[in-house]
MARBA-3410 file (N, C-alpha, C, O; in Angstrom, 1 decimal):
170
25.7,-1.6,-46.9,26.6,-1.8,-48.0,27.7,-2.8,-47.6,28.2,-2.8,-46.5 ~ 28.0,-3.6,-48.8,29.0,-4.6,-48.5,30.3,-4.2,-49.0,30.4,-3.7,-50.1 ~ 31.3,-4.3,-48.2,32.7,-3.9,-48.4,33.6,-5.1,-48.2,33.4,-6.0,-47.4 ~ 34.8,-5.0,-48.9,35.9,-5.9,-48.8,36.9,-5.3,-47.9,37.5,-4.2,-48.2 ~ 37.3,-5.9,-46.8,38.4,-5.3,-46.0,39.7,-5.4,-46.5,40.2,-6.5,-46.8
40.4,-4.3,-46.6,41.8,-4.3,-47.2,42.8,-4.5,-46.0,43.9,-5.1,-46.3 ~ 42.4,-4.1,-44.8,43.4,-4.4,-43.7,42.5,-4.9,-42.6,41.2,-4.8,-42.5 ~ 43.2,-5.6,-41.7,42.5,-6.2,-40.4,41.9,-5.0,-39.6,42.6,-4.0,-39.4 ~ 40.6,-5.1,-39.2,40.0,-4.1,-38.4,39.5,-4.9,-37.1,38.9,-5.9,-37.2 ~ 39.8,-4.3,-36.1,39.5,-4.9,-34.7,38.1,-5.2,-34.6,37.8,-6.2,-33.9
37.2,-4.4,-35.1,35.8,-4.7,-34.8,35.0,-5.5,-35.9,34.1,-6.2,-35.5 ~ 35.5,-5.4,-37.2,34.9,-5.9,-38.3,35.3,-7.3,-38.8,34.5,-8.1,-39.2 ~ 36.7,-7.4,-38.6,37.3,-8.8,-39.1,38.7,-8.7,-39.7,39.4,-7.7,-39.5 ~ 39.1,-9.7,-40.4,40.5,-9.8,-41.0,40.4,-9.2,-42.4,39.3,-8.8,-42.9 ~ 41.6,-9.1,-42.9,41.7,-8.8,-44.3,41.1,-9.8,-45.3,41.4,-11.1,-45.2
40.4,-9.3,-46.2,39.9,-10.1,-47.2,38.4,-10.5,-47.0,37.8,-11.0,-47.9 ~ 38.0,-10.3,-45.8,36.6,-10.6,-45.5,35.6,-9.7,-46.1,35.9,-8.5,-46.2 ~ 34.5,-10.2,-46.5,33.5,-9.3,-47.0,32.5,-9.1,-45.9,31.9,-10.0,-45.4 ~ 32.2,-7.9,-45.6,31.3,-7.6,-44.3,30.2,-6.5,-44.8,30.3,-5.7,-45.7 ~ 29.1,-6.7,-44.1,28.0,-5.6,-44.5,28.0,-4.6,-43.4,27.8,-5.0,-42.2
28.1,-3.3,-43.7,28.2,-2.2,-42.8,27.3,-1.2,-43.2,26.9,-1.2,-44.4 ~ 26.9,-0.2,-42.5,26.1,1.0,-42.8,26.7,1.8,-43.9,28.0,1.9,-43.9 ~ 26.0,2.3,-44.8,26.5,3.1,-45.9,27.4,4.2,-45.4,28.5,4.4,-45.9 ~ 26.9,5.0,-44.4,27.7,6.2,-43.9,29.1,5.8,-43.3,30.1,6.5,-43.4 ~ 29.1,4.7,-42.5,30.2,4.2,-42.0,31.2,3.8,-43.0,32.4,4.1,-42.8
30.8,3.1,-44.1,31.7,2.8,-45.2,32.1,4.0,-46.0,33.3,4.0,-46.4 ~ 31.4,4.8,-46.2,31.7,6.1,-47.2,32.6,7.1,-46.4,33.5,7.8,-46.9 ~ 32.2,7.3,-45.1,32.8,8.4,-44.4,34.1,7.9,-43.5,34.9,8.6,-43.0 ~ 34.1,6.5,-43.4,35.4,6.1,-42.5,36.2,5.0,-43.2,37.4,5.2,-43.4 ~ 35.6,3.9,-43.5,36.3,2.8,-43.9,37.0,3.0,-45.2,38.3,2.9,-45.3
36.3,3.5,-46.3,36.9,3.7,-47.6,37.9,4.9,-47.6,39.0,4.7,-48.1 ~ 37.5,6.0,-47.1,38.6,7.1,-47.1,39.9,6.8,-46.3,41.0,7.3,-46.5 ~ 39.8,5.9,-45.2,41.0,5.6,-44.5,41.7,4.4,-44.9,42.7,4.0,-44.3 ~ 41.2,3.6,-46.0,41.9,2.6,-46.6,41.6,1.3,-46.0,42.3,0.3,-46.2 ~ 40.6,1.2,-45.2,40.4,0.0,-44.6,39.5,-1.0,-45.4,39.4,-2.2,-45.1
38.8,-0.4,-46.3,38.0,-1.3,-47.2,37.7,-0.6,-48.6,37.9,0.6,-48.7 ~ 37.2,-1.4,-49.4,36.7,-1.0,-50.8,35.4,-1.6,-51.0,35.1,-2.6,-50.4 ~ 34.6,-1.1,-51.8,33.2,-1.4,-52.0,33.2,-2.9,-52.7,33.9,-3.1,-53.6 ~ 32.4,-3.6,-52.3,32.3,-5.1,-52.9,31.6,-5.2,-54.2,30.6,-5.8,-54.3 ~ 32.2,-4.5,-55.2,31.7,-4.7,-56.6,32.2,-6.0,-57.2,33.1,-6.7,-56.7
31.7,-6.3,-58.3,32.1,-7.5,-59.2,33.6,-7.3,-59.5,34.4,-8.2,-59.3 ~ 33.9,-6.1,-60.0,35.4,-5.9,-60.5,36.3,-6.0,-59.3,37.3,-6.6,-59.3 ~ 35.9,-5.3,-58.1,36.8,-5.4,-57.0,36.9,-6.7,-56.4,38.0,-7.0,-55.9 ~ 35.9,-7.6,-56.5,35.9,-8.9,-55.9,37.0,-9.7,-56.7,37.8,-10.5,-56.2 ~ 36.9,-9.5,-58.1,37.9,-10.3,-59.0,39.3,-9.8,-58.7,40.2,-10.7,-58.5
39.5,-8.6,-58.6,40.8,-7.9,-58.4,41.3,-8.5,-57.0,42.4,-9.1,-57.0 ~ 40.6,-8.4,-55.9,40.9,-9.0,-54.6,41.2,-10.5,-54.6,42.1,-11.0,-53.8 ~ 40.5,-11.2,-55.3,40.8,-12.6,-55.5,42.1,-12.9,-56.0,42.8,-13.7,-55.5 ~ 42.4,-12.1,-57.1,43.7,-12.3,-57.8,44.8,-12.0,-56.9,45.8,-12.8,-56.8 ~ 44.7,-10.8,-56.3,45.8,-10.4,-55.4,46.0,-11.3,-54.2,47.1,-11.6,-53.8
44.9,-11.9,-53.6,45.0,-13.0,-52.7,45.7,-14.2,-53.1,46.6,-14.7,-52.4 ~ 45.4,-14.7,-54.4,46.2,-15.8,-54.9,47.6,-15.5,-55.0,48.4,-16.3,-54.5 ~ 48.0,-14.3,-55.6,49.4,-14.0,-55.7,50.0,-13.8,-54.4,51.2,-14.2,-54.3 ~ 49.4,-13.4,-53.4,49.9,-13.2,-52.0,50.2,-14.5,-51.5,51.2,-14.7,-50.9 ~ 49.2,-15.5,-51.6,49.3,-16.8,-51.1,50.5,-17.6,-51.8,51.3,-18.2,-51.1
50.7,-17.5,-53.2,51.8,-18.1,-53.7,53.1,-17.5,-53.2,54.0,-18.2,-52.9 ~ 53.2,-16.2,-53.1,54.5,-15.6,-52.5,54.8,-16.1,-51.0,56.0,-16.4,-50.7 ~ 53.8,-16.3,-50.2,54.0,-16.7,-48.9,54.4,-18.2,-48.9,55.4,-18.5,-48.2 ~ 53.8,-19.1,-49.8,54.2,-20.5,-50.0,55.8,-20.5,-50.4,56.5,-21.2,-49.9 ~ 56.2,-19.6,-51.4,57.5,-19.6,-51.7,58.4,-19.2,-50.6,59.5,-19.8,-50.4
58.1,-18.2,-49.8,58.9,-17.9,-48.6,59.0,-19.0,-47.6,60.1,-19.3,-47.0 ~ 57.9,-19.7,-47.5,57.9,-20.8,-46.5,58.9,-21.8,-47.0,59.6,-22.4,-46.2 ~ 58.9,-22.2,-48.2,59.7,-23.2,-48.8,61.3,-22.7,-48.7,62.2,-23.6,-48.3 ~ 61.6,-21.5,-48.9,62.9,-21.0,-48.8,63.3,-21.0,-47.3,64.4,-21.4,-46.9 ~ 62.3,-20.7,-46.5,62.7,-20.7,-45.0,62.9,-22.1,-44.5,63.8,-22.3,-43.7
62.2,-23.2,-45.0,62.4,-24.5,-44.5,63.9,-25.0,-45.0,64.5,-25.7,-44.3 ~ 64.3,-24.6,-46.2,65.7,-24.8,-46.6,66.7,-24.3,-45.7,67.7,-25.0,-45.3 ~ 66.5,-23.0,-45.3,67.4,-22.3,-44.4,67.4,-23.0,-43.0,68.4,-23.2,-42.4 ~ 66.0,-23.5,-42.6,65.9,-24.1,-41.3,66.8,-25.4,-41.3,67.3,-25.7,-40.2 ~ 66.8,-26.1,-42.4,67.6,-27.3,-42.5,69.1,-27.1,-42.2,69.7,-27.9,-41.5
69.6,-25.9,-42.8,71.0,-25.7,-42.7,71.3,-25.2,-41.2,72.3,-25.6,-40.7 ~ 70.3,-24.5,-40.6,70.5,-24.1,-39.2,70.5,-25.3,-38.2,71.4,-25.4,-37.3 ~ 69.5,-26.2,-38.6,69.4,-27.4,-37.6,70.5,-28.2,-37.7,70.9,-28.8,-36.6 ~ 71.2,-28.4,-38.8,72.4,-29.1,-38.9,73.7,-28.4,-38.4,74.7,-29.1,-38.3 ~ 73.6,-27.1,-38.1,74.7,-26.5,-37.7,74.8,-26.4,-36.1,73.8,-26.6,-35.3
76.0,-26.0,-35.7,76.2,-25.8,-34.2,77.2,-24.7,-34.0,78.3,-24.8,-34.6 ~ 76.9,-23.8,-33.1,77.7,-22.7,-32.8,78.5,-22.9,-31.6,78.1,-23.5,-30.6 ~ 79.8,-22.3,-31.7,80.6,-22.2,-30.5,80.9,-20.8,-30.1,81.5,-20.1,-30.9 ~ 80.6,-20.5,-28.9,80.8,-19.3,-28.3,81.7,-19.3,-27.2,81.6,-20.0,-26.2 ~ 82.8,-18.4,-27.3,83.8,-18.4,-26.2,83.5,-17.2,-25.4,83.4,-16.1,-25.9
83.3,-17.4,-24.0,83.0,-16.4,-23.0,83.9,-16.5,-21.8,84.5,-17.5,-21.5 ~ 84.0,-15.5,-21.0,84.8,-15.5,-19.9,83.9,-16.2,-18.9,82.7,-15.9,-18.8 ~ 84.6,-17.0,-18.1,83.9,-17.8,-17.0,84.5,-17.8,-15.7,85.7,-17.5,-15.6 ~ 83.9,-18.1,-14.7,84.4,-18.1,-13.4,84.5,-19.7,-13.0,84.6,-20.6,-13.8 ~ 84.4,-20.0,-11.7,84.4,-21.3,-11.2,83.0,-21.9,-11.4,82.0,-21.2,-11.4
82.9,-23.2,-11.5,81.9,-24.0,-11.5,80.9,-23.8,-12.8,79.7,-23.9,-12.7 ~ 81.7,-23.4,-13.9,80.9,-23.1,-15.1,80.0,-22.1,-15.2,79.1,-22.1,-16.1 ~ 80.1,-21.1,-14.3,79.2,-19.9,-14.4,80.0,-18.9,-15.3,81.2,-18.7,-15.1 ~ 79.2,-18.2,-16.2,79.7,-17.2,-17.0,79.4,-15.8,-16.5,78.4,-15.5,-15.7 ~ 80.3,-14.9,-16.8,79.9,-13.5,-16.3,78.9,-12.9,-17.4,79.2,-12.7,-18.6
77.9,-12.6,-16.8,76.8,-12.0,-17.6,76.0,-13.1,-18.2,75.7,-14.1,-17.5 ~ 75.6,-13.1,-19.5,74.9,-14.2,-20.2,75.2,-14.0,-21.7,75.7,-13.0,-22.1 ~ 74.8,-15.0,-22.4,74.9,-15.0,-23.8,73.8,-14.4,-24.5,72.7,-14.8,-24.3 ~ 74.0,-13.3,-25.3,72.9,-12.4,-25.8,72.6,-12.8,-27.3,73.5,-13.4,-28.0 ~ 71.6,-12.5,-27.7,71.2,-12.7,-29.1,72.2,-12.0,-30.1,72.4,-12.6,-31.2
72.8,-10.9,-29.7,73.8,-10.2,-30.4,75.1,-11.2,-30.6,75.7,-11.2,-31.7 ~ 75.6,-11.9,-29.5,76.6,-12.6,-29.5,76.4,-13.9,-30.4,77.3,-14.3,-31.1 ~ 75.2,-14.4,-30.5,74.8,-15.6,-31.1,74.8,-15.1,-32.7,75.3,-15.8,-33.5 ~ 74.2,-14.0,-33.0,74.2,-13.4,-34.3,75.7,-13.3,-34.8,75.9,-13.7,-35.9 ~ 76.6,-12.6,-34.1,78.0,-12.5,-34.5,78.6,-13.8,-34.9,79.2,-14.0,-35.9
78.4,-14.8,-33.9,78.9,-16.2,-34.2,78.4,-16.7,-35.4,79.2,-17.3,-36.2 ~ 77.1,-16.5,-35.8,76.4,-17.1,-36.9,77.1,-16.3,-38.2,77.3,-17.0,-39.2 ~ 77.2,-15.1,-38.0,77.8,-14.3,-39.2,79.3,-14.9,-39.4,79.7,-15.3,-40.5 ~ 80.0,-15.0,-38.4,81.4,-15.6,-38.5,81.4,-17.0,-39.0,82.4,-17.5,-39.6 ~ 80.4,-17.8,-38.8,80.3,-19.2,-39.2,79.7,-19.4,-40.6,79.6,-20.5,-41.1
79.3,-18.2,-41.2,78.7,-18.4,-42.6,77.2,-18.3,-42.6,76.7,-18.4,-43.7 ~ 76.4,-18.1,-41.5,74.9,-18.2,-41.5,74.5,-16.7,-41.3,73.8,-16.4,-40.4 ~ 75.0,-15.9,-42.2,74.6,-14.4,-42.0,73.3,-14.1,-42.7,73.0,-12.9,-43.0 ~ 72.4,-15.0,-42.9,71.1,-14.7,-43.5,70.1,-14.4,-42.4,68.9,-14.1,-42.8 ~ 70.4,-14.6,-41.2,69.4,-14.4,-40.3,69.5,-13.0,-39.5,70.6,-12.6,-39.2
68.3,-12.3,-39.3,68.3,-11.1,-38.6,68.4,-11.4,-37.1,67.8,-12.3,-36.5 ~ 69.1,-10.6,-36.4,69.3,-10.7,-34.9,68.1,-10.7,-34.1,68.0,-11.4,-33.1 ~ 66.9,-10.0,-34.7,65.8,-10.0,-34.1,64.9,-11.3,-34.0,64.0,-11.4,-33.2 ~ 65.3,-12.1,-35.0,64.6,-13.4,-35.1,65.2,-14.5,-34.2,64.7,-15.6,-34.1 ~ 66.2,-14.2,-33.5,66.8,-15.2,-32.5,66.0,-15.2,-31.3,65.9,-14.1,-30.7
65.3,-16.3,-30.8,64.6,-16.4,-29.6,65.4,-17.3,-28.5,65.7,-18.5,-28.7 ~ 65.7,-16.6,-27.5,66.4,-17.2,-26.3,65.2,-17.3,-25.3,64.7,-16.3,-24.7 ~ 64.8,-18.6,-25.0,63.7,-18.7,-24.0,64.1,-18.5,-22.6,63.3,-17.9,-21.9 ~ 65.3,-19.0,-22.3,65.9,-18.8,-21.0,67.3,-18.3,-21.2,68.0,-18.7,-22.1 ~ 67.6,-17.4,-20.3,69.0,-16.8,-20.4,70.1,-17.9,-20.1,70.0,-18.8,-19.3
71.1,-17.7,-21.1,72.2,-18.8,-21.1,73.3,-18.2,-20.1,73.9,-17.2,-20.4 ~ 73.4,-18.8,-18.9,74.5,-18.3,-18.1,75.3,-19.4,-17.5,75.8,-19.3,-16.4 ~ 75.5,-20.5,-18.3,76.4,-21.5,-17.8,76.9,-22.1,-19.1,76.4,-21.9,-20.2 ~ 78.2,-22.7,-18.9,79.0,-23.3,-20.0,78.2,-24.6,-20.4,77.5,-25.2,-19.6 ~ 78.3,-25.1,-21.6,77.7,-26.3,-22.1,76.9,-26.1,-23.3,76.8,-25.0,-23.8
76.1,-27.2,-23.7,75.2,-27.0,-24.8,73.8,-26.4,-24.3,73.2,-26.7,-23.3 ~ 73.4,-25.6,-25.3,72.1,-25.0,-25.1,71.4,-25.0,-26.5,72.1,-24.9,-27.5 ~ 70.0,-25.0,-26.4,69.3,-24.9,-27.6,68.4,-23.7,-27.7,67.7,-23.4,-26.8 ~ 68.5,-22.9,-28.8,67.7,-21.8,-29.0,66.9,-21.9,-30.2,67.3,-22.6,-31.1 ~ 65.8,-21.1,-30.4,65.0,-21.1,-31.5,65.2,-19.9,-32.5,65.5,-18.8,-32.0
65.1,-20.2,-33.8,65.3,-19.1,-34.7,64.0,-19.1,-35.5,63.6,-20.0,-36.2 ~ 63.2,-17.9,-35.4,61.9,-17.8,-36.2,62.2,-17.3,-37.5,62.9,-16.2,-37.6 ~ 61.9,-17.9,-38.6,62.3,-17.6,-39.9,61.2,-17.1,-40.6,61.3,-15.9,-41.1 ~ 60.1,-17.7,-40.7,58.9,-17.2,-41.4,57.7,-17.9,-40.9,57.7,-19.1,-40.8 ~ 56.7,-17.2,-40.6,55.3,-17.6,-40.3,55.6,-18.7,-39.3,56.0,-18.4,-38.2
55.3,-19.9,-39.6,55.3,-21.0,-38.6,56.6,-21.8,-38.7,56.7,-22.9,-38.1 ~ 57.6,-21.3,-39.3,59.0,-22.0,-39.6,59.9,-21.6,-38.4,60.3,-20.5,-38.5 ~ 60.2,-22.4,-37.4,61.1,-22.1,-36.4,62.1,-23.2,-36.4,61.8,-24.4,-36.3 ~ 63.3,-22.9,-36.4,64.5,-23.8,-36.5,65.3,-23.8,-35.2,65.6,-22.7,-34.7 ~ 65.6,-25.0,-34.6,66.3,-25.1,-33.4,67.8,-25.0,-33.8,68.3,-25.6,-34.7
68.6,-24.3,-33.0,70.1,-24.2,-33.2,70.7,-24.7,-31.9,70.3,-24.3,-30.8 ~ 71.8,-25.5,-32.1,72.6,-26.0,-31.1,73.7,-24.9,-30.7,74.4,-24.5,-31.6 ~ 73.8,-24.3,-29.5,74.8,-23.4,-29.1,75.6,-24.0,-28.1,75.1,-24.4,-27.1 ~ 77.0,-24.0,-28.3,77.9,-24.6,-27.4,78.7,-23.4,-26.7,79.4,-22.6,-27.4 ~ 78.5,-23.4,-25.5,79.2,-22.2,-24.7,80.5,-22.8,-24.1,80.3,-23.7,-23.2
81.6,-22.3,-24.4,82.9,-22.7,-23.7,83.6,-21.5,-23.3,83.3,-20.4,-23.7 ~ 84.5,-21.8,-22.3,85.2,-20.6,-21.7,86.3,-20.3,-22.6,86.8,-21.2,-23.4 ~ 86.8,-19.0,-22.5,87.9,-18.6,-23.5,89.2,-19.4,-23.3,90.0,-19.6,-24.2 ~ 89.4,-19.8,-22.1,90.6,-20.7,-21.9,90.6,-22.1,-22.6,91.6,-22.5,-23.2 ~ 89.4,-22.7,-22.7,89.3,-23.9,-23.4,89.3,-23.6,-24.9,89.8,-24.5,-25.7
88.8,-22.5,-25.4,88.9,-22.2,-26.8,90.3,-22.1,-27.3,90.6,-22.6,-28.3 ~ 91.1,-21.3,-26.4,92.6,-21.1,-26.8,93.3,-22.4,-26.8,94.1,-22.6,-27.8 ~ 93.0,-23.4,-25.9,93.6,-24.6,-26.0,93.3,-25.4,-27.3,94.2,-25.9,-28.0 ~ 92.0,-25.4,-27.6,91.6,-26.0,-28.9,92.2,-25.4,-30.0,92.6,-26.2,-31.0 ~ 92.4,-24.1,-30.0,93.2,-23.4,-31.2,94.5,-23.9,-31.3,94.9,-24.2,-32.4
95.3,-23.9,-30.2,96.6,-24.2,-30.1,97.0,-25.6,-30.6,98.0,-25.9,-31.3 ~ 96.0,-26.6,-30.1,96.1,-28.0,-30.6,95.9,-28.1,-32.1,96.7,-28.9,-32.7 ~ 95.1,-27.4,-32.7,94.7,-27.4,-34.1,96.0,-26.8,-34.8,96.4,-27.2,-35.9 ~ 96.7,-25.8,-34.3,97.8,-25.2,-35.0,99.0,-26.3,-35.0,99.7,-26.4,-36.0 ~ 99.1,-27.0,-33.8,100.2,-27.9,-33.6,99.9,-29.2,-34.6,100.9,-29.7,-35.2
98.6,-29.6,-34.6,98.5,-30.7,-35.5,98.6,-30.4,-37.0,99.0,-31.3,-37.8 ~ 98.4,-29.2,-37.3,98.5,-28.8,-38.9,100.0,-29.1,-39.3,100.9,-28.5,-38.6 ~ 100.2,-29.9,-40.4,101.4,-30.1,-40.8,102.1,-28.8,-41.5,101.3,-28.0,-42.2 ~ 103.3,-28.6,-41.4,104.0,-27.4,-41.9,104.0,-27.5,-43.4,104.5,-28.5,-43.9 ~ 103.7,-26.5,-44.2,103.6,-26.5,-45.6,105.1,-26.4,-46.1,105.9,-25.7,-45.6
105.3,-27.3,-47.1,106.6,-27.3,-47.7,106.6,-26.4,-48.9,105.7,-26.3,-49.7 ~ 107.7,-25.6,-49.0,107.8,-24.8,-50.2,108.4,-25.6,-51.4,109.4,-26.3,-51.3 ~ 107.7,-25.4,-52.6,108.1,-26.2,-53.7,109.1,-25.3,-54.5,108.7,-24.1,-54.8 ~ 110.4,-25.9,-54.8,111.2,-25.1,-55.6,111.4,-25.8,-57.0,111.5,-27.0,-57.2 ~ 111.4,-24.8,-58.0,111.4,-25.4,-59.4,112.8,-25.1,-60.0,113.0,-25.5,-61.2
END
């Protein structure tokens, strides 16, 4: 009996494949458990249409992911951490810390689980991490790790450079 696989099956193949199996195996296991449907004319047409719709949906998601990837690639994050001598930080920079910095910076569209840190970030300076968005779309993100002391100095300089606002009296 010919069946269309609705789900990936480790022995038979991938979703959407048409395979030839024994009648009893199809009727007693594959079809009742939702792994397959019988390969009739109408089921083939329905499955082709759903495959086309799924392909369009995936292409749309990939396009959206590429636009988000462009935003991420052009961005740079600054993370302030406690550090000791010689640029070593206490602990390491985690994906949660990076996600929090992204949310604070306006990039709150990324799930924390999609942040890929290849090697633990344990020193001050520039580091690059990957963010897996959709299927094969991976965006690199520049993360600048600075000590809390340096961050405070930068904030103080910004406050001093800012001109005092004048009040307008009418």
